Structures are given as C-alpha cells and as structure tokens.
N, C-alpha and C positions, 0 to 999 in steps of 0.2 A: 117563220124561218128560224132554224136553229143557228146558234153562233158558229158551229163547225161548218154548216153548209154555206153561210155567208162568207166565212173565211175562204172556203174552197172556191167559191165563185170569184172572189176578189183576187185570188192567187192566179187565176187563169187570164186575168186582164192583161192586155198588152201594155207594157210600161215604156216610157220614153225617158230613160235615165240620162242625167247630165252629171258628169263627174265634176266634183268640186275640187278645185286646185289650190284652195287656201291651205292654211296650216293651223294646228292647234294653238290656242293662246298659251304663251309662255313668256317668261322674262328673258329678254334678249339683251343681256348686259355685255355680251362679247361679240355682237354682230351689229352691222349697220341696220338701223330701223328708223323709218321716216313715215309719218302719216300726213295727210292733208284733209282738213275739215271743210265743211260747206261754206265757211266764212273766209276761206283762203288762208288759213293759218297752217303753216308747216310745223310739225313737232319732230324734233330730232332727239334721239336718246344720247346719253353722255358719250358712248362709244363713237357715234357718228360725229358729234361735235368735236371730239378730240382728234378723230381721224382726218378732219378737214382743217386742222390747225388751230382749234379753239378760237375762231375769229370773233372780233367785236362786231363785224359787219360783213355782209356778202353782197355781191351783185347778182341779179337774177338774169338767167339766160333762158331762151326758149327756142326750140327747133320745131317749127310748125309741121314740117314734113314727117318727122318721127314722133310728134306729140310728146316731146321730152322737155322737162324743166332741168336747168342746171343751176347750181349755186357755186360761186367762186369767191374766195376771200378777197376783200377789198379794203382800202383805207376808209375808216369811218367818216372821214371828211369828204370823200368823193361824192359828187352830186347824185349818183345812182346807187348809193349805199343803203342797204336795208339792215337795220340793227338786229343782232342776234341776242335775245334776252333769255336769262335763266327763268324758267317757269315755276319751278317748285323745288322742294328739298330732295326730290328723287333725281335731280340733275338732268331734267329734260330741258330743252331749249326751243324757243319759238322764233319763227320768222314770219312776219305779217306780209303775205304776198298778194293781198287782195288787189292792188293796182295792176299787177301782172295778170292775175286771174280775170279781172274785169276787161282788160284790154284784149285778151285772147279768148274770152268766154270759156273759162276752164272750170267753173265751179261744179264740183261733184254734188249730188243731192244728199250725200251722207259722207261720213268720214271714211277714208280709204287708206289702206296701208300699201306702200309700194313693195311689190314682191321681190324685186331684185335691184335694190338701190346699189349703186357702185360708185367708187371714186376712181376717175380715170387717171392716166399718167400725168396729167396737167393739174391735178388736185381739184378737179371739178366734181362735185357731187351730182350724179346723173340719176334722174327720176323719170321713168317711163310711165306716162299716164295710161298707156294701153295695157299695162301689166300691174294691175292693182287688185286688192281684195277689199270689199266693203266690210268694215268692222264696227261701224256705228249705226245708230238708228236714223231714220229719215228725218230731214230737217223740217221743222214745223213752220 
C-alpha cells in the first residue's frame, strides 16, 4: 500500500474529537495560579499569595457539594492553621493540605492546575476541583 493511499484511507475514518480546554504553558505572574499535586501540596504563585494577603498561615475549607477547596488567612497560632511556606527563589508558596485531602479523599493522580481560581469578597481563595487541567505526569 502506498503512503498516499494509507493517508486517504485514514482520512475517511470517523473521528471522535474531544476539545481540550486547557491553555498553553505560560508564565502567569499577573494572574492567580494554583496547582495541586498528588501528595496534596498546593502551589501558589506570588500574585496569588499577595492577593490573599501574604498570609503566614491559612485555614482549609471544603464544600463537598461543589467539590471546592477554600483557603482563608488565619492566625498562625490557631489550632487549624496550615503554614504557608516560600518554596523557591521564584516566589512560589506551598500549603501542605494532605490532611484535608486524606479526610475527603481528594488526591489527584497527577498534578492539576485550577482553571479558574478566584478570591471571593470575603478573601477566601476558591479552588474548584471539577475545573482543573492535568499538567504533570502520573504519580508512580
């Protein structure tokens, strides 16, 4: 079979396309950007960290009905405080949320980026688990 004929036969196959709603990789220094990895670690970019008040600690919220995680600034001495740590020289910040993830069984199988993270009028960072894009490889 010639290459042209094989191409023509493949062209006539019925395709079941699925549109990909992710976005191109880009540096998002002026937008809220948050990821969650398979170990339950949230990564916030500097813009996000500053937009929620540059907190030393946050309390974790979960809305099971909407499958939404919330982060709200809290006093670091509070019993339910989760520290916000600077990760690297690129000014990314981490929150180890594995206790919340274990309790609600929220572990993704790979790193995901929240597509539309937002900060509500009460200063809560809102992260919808149903609106994410996989950006990392599968956990081994």
